[in-house]
Legacy VTK file of the C-alpha trace (Angstrom):
# vtk DataFile Version 3.0
C-alpha trace
ASCII
DATASET POLYDATA
POINTS 418 float
2.874 19.409 -24.190
0.612 20.786 -22.125
0.173 21.292 -17.872
-2.733 20.313 -16.951
-4.110 17.672 -20.340
-6.298 15.763 -18.582
-5.755 11.916 -18.488
-6.869 8.583 -21.090
-9.951 6.565 -19.563
-8.706 3.375 -21.036
-9.219 1.311 -18.289
-12.080 -1.478 -17.442
-13.412 -2.998 -14.440
-10.955 -6.053 -14.415
-7.448 -3.439 -15.301
-8.724 -2.069 -12.632
-9.035 -5.057 -10.097
-5.968 -6.522 -10.558
-3.894 -3.318 -10.080
-5.991 -3.190 -6.602
-4.246 -6.557 -6.203
-1.396 -5.861 -7.340
-1.042 -2.951 -5.280
-2.701 -5.583 -2.031
-0.990 -8.584 -2.377
2.275 -7.824 -2.763
5.946 -7.626 -0.430
3.714 -7.223 2.392
2.497 -11.140 2.489
5.890 -12.091 2.215
7.082 -9.711 5.451
4.617 -8.097 6.841
3.493 -11.056 8.944
7.694 -10.970 10.493
6.971 -7.232 12.363
3.335 -8.291 13.237
4.337 -11.697 15.267
7.465 -9.343 17.221
4.692 -7.679 18.533
1.993 -9.337 19.535
2.505 -12.879 18.391
0.029 -15.487 17.741
-2.847 -12.182 18.645
-1.476 -11.181 14.710
-4.766 -12.881 13.223
-6.691 -10.736 15.736
-4.619 -8.417 14.556
-5.368 -8.822 11.263
-8.691 -9.456 11.588
-9.257 -4.960 13.168
-6.742 -4.567 10.332
-9.103 -6.008 7.747
-11.544 -3.936 9.778
-10.306 -0.708 9.005
-9.461 -1.241 6.125
-12.261 -2.471 4.973
-14.072 0.828 6.818
-11.863 3.045 4.997
-12.365 0.970 1.287
-16.100 1.826 1.687
-15.076 5.604 1.797
-12.338 5.599 -1.087
-15.389 3.775 -3.050
-17.956 6.248 -1.853
-15.966 9.571 -2.620
-14.175 8.007 -5.771
-17.916 7.789 -7.250
-18.497 11.303 -7.284
-15.004 13.135 -7.765
-13.427 10.303 -10.863
-10.192 12.454 -11.097
-6.081 11.423 -10.697
-5.632 12.922 -6.322
-6.943 9.916 -4.429
-7.975 11.872 -1.011
-6.022 14.707 -1.596
-8.874 15.708 -3.681
-11.698 14.290 -1.791
-10.011 16.296 1.425
-9.642 19.768 -0.620
-13.946 19.464 -1.813
-15.185 18.398 1.434
-13.406 19.859 3.798
-11.295 22.405 2.596
-7.793 23.159 1.439
-6.165 22.010 4.262
-7.554 19.292 4.887
-6.928 17.716 1.266
-3.151 19.121 1.678
-2.252 16.571 4.483
-3.623 13.626 2.936
-1.696 14.789 -0.502
1.421 14.778 1.578
0.773 11.680 3.840
0.098 9.887 1.037
3.553 11.026 -1.168
5.787 10.797 1.741
4.467 7.153 2.868
3.922 5.755 0.000
7.308 6.774 -1.279
8.720 4.735 1.315
7.340 1.617 0.219
8.733 2.119 -2.915
12.222 1.642 -1.348
10.481 -1.266 0.914
9.395 -3.110 -2.554
12.602 -2.360 -4.624
14.115 -3.634 -1.317
12.290 -6.911 -1.043
13.026 -7.648 -4.984
16.627 -7.123 -4.393
16.624 -9.470 -1.437
15.030 -12.467 -2.359
16.994 -12.441 -6.064
20.937 -10.958 -5.527
23.137 -11.515 -2.940
23.586 -8.332 -0.386
26.624 -6.855 -1.559
24.435 -6.537 -5.226
21.200 -5.498 -3.492
20.618 -1.508 -2.600
22.253 -1.638 -6.988
19.810 -3.722 -8.379
17.053 -2.080 -6.251
17.433 1.074 -8.441
18.011 -0.606 -11.348
14.388 -2.437 -10.503
12.929 1.313 -9.845
14.774 2.594 -12.944
13.101 0.020 -15.042
9.357 -0.131 -13.731
9.279 3.810 -13.513
9.917 3.229 -17.306
6.965 1.325 -17.799
5.012 2.977 -16.138
6.227 6.291 -18.255
4.712 4.781 -21.072
1.390 4.430 -20.270
-1.007 2.971 -18.068
-2.915 -0.268 -20.366
1.259 -1.187 -20.092
1.163 -1.103 -16.630
-2.452 -2.383 -16.007
-0.579 -5.801 -17.680
2.279 -6.283 -16.207
-0.074 -5.779 -13.388
-1.802 -8.744 -14.460
1.086 -10.871 -15.272
2.692 -10.277 -12.273
-0.613 -11.032 -9.738
-0.989 -14.433 -11.623
2.300 -14.874 -10.810
2.250 -14.573 -7.255
-1.269 -15.995 -6.517
0.609 -19.254 -7.918
3.820 -18.708 -5.856
1.291 -18.351 -2.940
-1.086 -21.314 -3.400
2.242 -23.482 -3.678
4.214 -22.389 -0.174
0.999 -23.079 1.633
0.446 -26.537 0.177
3.869 -27.016 1.276
4.362 -25.691 4.498
1.235 -27.382 5.311
2.454 -30.557 3.785
5.517 -30.585 6.176
3.432 -30.886 9.233
4.035 -27.441 10.976
4.444 -27.005 14.506
3.130 -28.312 17.747
0.389 -26.988 18.677
1.442 -27.390 21.770
5.010 -25.393 21.964
2.404 -22.756 19.092
-1.047 -21.845 20.072
-1.967 -20.535 16.260
-5.322 -19.714 17.540
-4.445 -18.394 21.388
-3.495 -14.572 21.688
-0.392 -16.073 24.289
0.884 -12.997 26.661
-0.266 -10.446 24.060
-2.486 -8.004 25.410
-4.550 -5.254 23.877
-1.665 -2.968 22.684
0.212 -5.011 21.137
-2.488 -6.600 19.069
-3.644 -2.742 18.134
0.330 -2.624 17.421
0.149 -5.377 15.099
-2.931 -4.203 13.529
-1.584 -0.445 12.577
1.331 -2.732 11.181
-0.556 -5.249 8.841
-2.694 -2.613 7.618
0.040 -1.642 5.247
-0.170 -4.612 3.756
-4.201 -3.621 2.856
-3.608 0.085 1.459
-3.258 -0.384 -1.936
-6.778 0.420 -3.148
-5.886 3.697 -2.741
-4.630 3.121 -6.077
-7.455 2.252 -7.755
-8.851 5.598 -7.085
-6.037 7.462 -7.635
-6.694 6.076 -11.243
-9.585 7.525 -11.265
-9.295 10.002 -14.197
-8.380 6.942 -16.247
-10.752 4.586 -15.572
-14.085 4.076 -17.744
-17.443 4.782 -16.177
-15.961 5.390 -12.789
-19.118 5.920 -10.859
-19.536 2.423 -11.173
-16.384 0.730 -11.698
-14.028 2.179 -8.864
-16.376 1.073 -6.378
-16.867 -2.340 -7.939
-13.396 -2.692 -8.503
-12.144 -1.717 -4.646
-14.147 -4.088 -2.583
-13.382 -6.990 -4.889
-9.741 -6.734 -4.927
-10.244 -5.725 -1.190
-12.463 -9.045 -0.664
-9.609 -11.658 -2.669
-6.881 -9.579 -0.503
-8.478 -10.344 2.852
-9.447 -14.098 1.894
-5.711 -14.205 0.375
-4.143 -12.628 3.583
-6.386 -14.988 6.063
-4.962 -17.659 4.505
-0.848 -17.309 4.493
-1.127 -15.978 7.874
-3.003 -18.896 9.600
-0.125 -20.951 7.481
3.232 -19.305 8.416
1.420 -19.511 12.006
0.876 -23.062 12.136
4.317 -23.427 10.214
7.061 -21.661 12.182
5.466 -20.362 15.339
4.681 -17.501 16.353
8.703 -16.994 17.971
9.916 -18.130 14.538
7.830 -16.178 13.124
8.820 -12.907 14.187
12.476 -13.822 13.918
12.296 -14.231 10.159
13.098 -12.207 7.384
11.522 -14.257 4.739
8.387 -15.688 6.207
7.139 -17.891 3.519
10.729 -18.636 2.264
11.035 -19.737 5.714
7.936 -22.048 6.349
8.022 -24.083 3.021
11.724 -24.836 4.181
9.979 -26.208 7.620
8.151 -28.217 5.415
9.350 -31.841 2.896
8.900 -29.661 -0.124
12.453 -28.290 -0.995
11.244 -27.915 -4.680
9.411 -25.250 -3.760
11.409 -22.720 -2.349
12.791 -21.117 -5.538
9.148 -20.710 -6.146
8.556 -18.782 -3.165
11.653 -17.009 -4.067
10.166 -15.885 -7.151
6.911 -15.156 -5.965
8.185 -12.866 -3.145
10.446 -11.104 -6.467
7.282 -11.447 -8.447
4.640 -9.452 -5.481
7.224 -6.420 -4.893
8.100 -6.076 -8.733
3.802 -5.415 -8.583
3.480 -3.598 -5.696
6.270 -1.373 -6.708
4.688 -0.993 -10.226
1.098 0.160 -9.244
2.698 2.513 -6.307
4.721 4.403 -8.801
2.053 4.699 -10.990
-0.267 6.323 -7.930
2.099 8.185 -5.949
2.925 10.066 -9.271
-0.607 10.447 -10.301
-1.372 11.621 -6.462
1.782 14.609 -6.654
-0.062 15.098 -10.646
-3.334 16.466 -8.152
-0.894 18.222 -6.151
1.143 20.364 -8.767
-2.061 20.842 -10.588
-3.135 23.325 -6.979
0.709 24.376 -6.351
0.905 22.422 -3.467
3.609 21.050 -5.222
6.059 22.975 -7.784
3.446 22.971 -10.887
6.371 21.542 -13.448
5.726 18.036 -11.817
1.986 19.150 -13.472
2.376 18.054 -16.896
1.096 15.429 -18.953
2.819 13.468 -22.018
1.013 13.871 -25.098
1.541 10.764 -26.519
1.940 8.756 -23.263
-0.952 10.476 -21.596
0.812 10.144 -18.102
2.494 12.491 -15.797
5.566 12.093 -16.982
7.521 14.732 -14.678
5.623 13.714 -11.038
6.978 9.866 -11.822
10.053 10.174 -12.907
10.595 12.929 -9.574
9.139 9.774 -7.747
12.131 7.220 -9.917
14.582 9.710 -7.970
13.936 9.951 -4.565
12.467 6.327 -4.268
16.524 6.000 -5.707
17.638 8.120 -2.662
16.034 5.963 -0.544
16.703 2.586 -1.808
20.564 3.720 -1.128
19.929 5.126 2.226
17.266 2.767 3.930
16.288 -0.423 5.153
13.451 -2.578 4.674
12.151 -2.793 8.663
12.216 0.520 9.181
10.052 1.665 6.127
6.371 -0.958 7.272
6.143 1.571 10.734
7.171 4.556 8.429
4.532 4.113 5.363
1.271 3.573 7.316
2.229 6.283 9.916
1.438 8.313 6.632
-1.372 6.427 4.709
-3.411 5.523 8.011
-3.378 9.298 8.667
-4.394 9.629 4.453
-7.335 7.689 5.226
-8.548 9.175 8.285
-8.879 12.134 5.968
-11.556 10.795 3.772
-13.559 8.714 6.390
-13.910 13.055 7.472
-14.382 13.216 4.022
-16.545 10.460 3.056
-19.061 11.433 5.990
-19.696 15.110 4.799
-21.236 13.431 1.514
-24.751 14.471 0.855
-27.599 11.833 0.852
-27.681 11.430 -2.781
-23.736 10.523 -2.956
-24.125 8.011 -0.214
-23.640 4.084 -1.180
-22.657 2.905 2.514
-23.978 4.074 6.118
-21.980 6.672 8.358
-21.385 4.577 10.382
-18.839 2.642 8.731
-17.198 6.488 8.649
-16.817 6.718 12.163
-15.785 3.287 12.687
-13.030 4.056 9.624
-11.815 7.236 11.508
-11.697 5.810 15.045
-10.003 3.120 13.612
-7.333 5.435 11.748
-6.523 7.329 14.925
-5.993 4.039 17.704
-3.673 2.336 15.234
-1.554 4.868 14.315
-1.210 6.071 18.198
-0.091 2.254 18.694
2.729 2.350 16.321
6.222 2.531 17.318
6.687 5.362 18.516
9.935 5.230 15.973
7.565 5.647 13.065
5.464 7.844 14.725
8.311 10.197 15.808
9.526 10.899 11.572
6.298 10.710 10.538
5.507 13.944 12.406
9.270 15.173 11.756
8.724 14.824 7.823
4.329 16.231 7.986
5.743 18.660 10.032
8.334 19.923 7.034
5.577 19.765 4.458
3.026 21.857 7.031
6.017 24.411 6.660
6.226 24.371 2.822
2.921 25.317 2.499
3.180 28.133 4.962
5.971 29.825 3.131
4.522 28.887 0.071
0.776 30.550 0.755
2.836 32.931 2.093
4.948 34.155 -1.167
1.648 34.187 -3.391
-0.278 36.712 -0.684
2.721 38.740 -0.734
LINES 1 419
418 0 1 2 3 4 5 6 7 8 9 10 11 12 13 14 15 16 17 18 19 20 21 22 23 24 25 26 27 28 29 30 31 32 33 34 35 36 37 38 39 40 41 42 43 44 45 46 47 48 49 50 51 52 53 54 55 56 57 58 59 60 61 62 63 64 65 66 67 68 69 70 71 72 73 74 75 76 77 78 79 80 81 82 83 84 85 86 87 88 89 90 91 92 93 94 95 96 97 98 99 100 101 102 103 104 105 106 107 108 109 110 111 112 113 114 115 116 117 118 119 120 121 122 123 124 125 126 127 128 129 130 131 132 133 134 135 136 137 138 139 140 141 142 143 144 145 146 147 148 149 150 151 152 153 154 155 156 157 158 159 160 161 162 163 164 165 166 167 168 169 170 171 172 173 174 175 176 177 178 179 180 181 182 183 184 185 186 187 188 189 190 191 192 193 194 195 196 197 198 199 200 201 202 203 204 205 206 207 208 209 210 211 212 213 214 215 216 217 218 219 220 221 222 223 224 225 226 227 228 229 230 231 232 233 234 235 236 237 238 239 240 241 242 243 244 245 246 247 248 249 250 251 252 253 254 255 256 257 258 259 260 261 262 263 264 265 266 267 268 269 270 271 272 273 274 275 276 277 278 279 280 281 282 283 284 285 286 287 288 289 290 291 292 293 294 295 296 297 298 299 300 301 302 303 304 305 306 307 308 309 310 311 312 313 314 315 316 317 318 319 320 321 322 323 324 325 326 327 328 329 330 331 332 333 334 335 336 337 338 339 340 341 342 343 344 345 346 347 348 349 350 351 352 353 354 355 356 357 358 359 360 361 362 363 364 365 366 367 368 369 370 371 372 373 374 375 376 377 378 379 380 381 382 383 384 385 386 387 388 389 390 391 392 393 394 395 396 397 398 399 400 401 402 403 404 405 406 407 408 409 410 411 412 413 414 415 416 417
């Protein structure tokens, strides 16, 4: 096997859109609205709109850059090419740490929907191992399984929305769905930062750039299509759970969609939501392992992670060592962390990742541009604002982990120079 072999271009437009949807319409749609409601109450709808605007600006930057640099690594590569090695490292490190935490959250979500509490952590570890094995066998198997999962999730969401609305919802006087209530600008922005966690899946399309056919045309189209579908789904679900539960009950819920269905009269629909929640988390975890593994591949090729992780399997043509490393770290996190704490930390790392993407896209030449520069300015400013309004615990832990990564790279560069 070789350390710098290329990956096979096997994915078409439909496959790329499905992988993006599998990442965005994942466990976030079943869990992210609760912490957002705790931050802003019914103001989470405005927070969702803000998150969608920032995410769209980021998506256009990613699409524009991926068309010019159709290789694995996403913004890690773009930052290096457009801004310099350190910028690329900061983006890659943020993506790896943030999305590795997301992997653990997705695995725990699968277990929470399917087994009793005593079995949840062992089950989550088993899920990680199985999906890592699927990714190990090749990207086309990943795309096929993701297509099945996305179909199941969309059907489950349709049933959940219908069941919740059929139940009549809450009294509008007690739960003003379209009112900000007591939420101020800070609370709304914090909810936007937490909900951004749910939109970040389009990055998975860009990180698979080395495996997409006709990437200059396919990647931008896939990102925009997948993002538009995800925004529509999240908007419908957000209004539904607020209508069914009200802001206070939603904020306290550990399984918002399941509780929204339980509030209605369609008791038979609850198992459908359970299956949908587990399938959504499976789809997100499957795509996350693929995306993180390929970013690690790109970083290892440049020496920013151990070079042994740059190996590509001669038969399956996947970064197998990187994916095994991801699976091992995620299993450790599953055994030591909880579900809710991962969302804020993941948003911290990913928002900084997209800050670098927007800055990189801003520097592209006119002939490489597909979207106006003001979108990159909006995206960069939005990332900074949302990072600043995240829960302070997430910001603190994120800064500490970033400091560790910077320290590692300084030590490595020092050794190379001596």
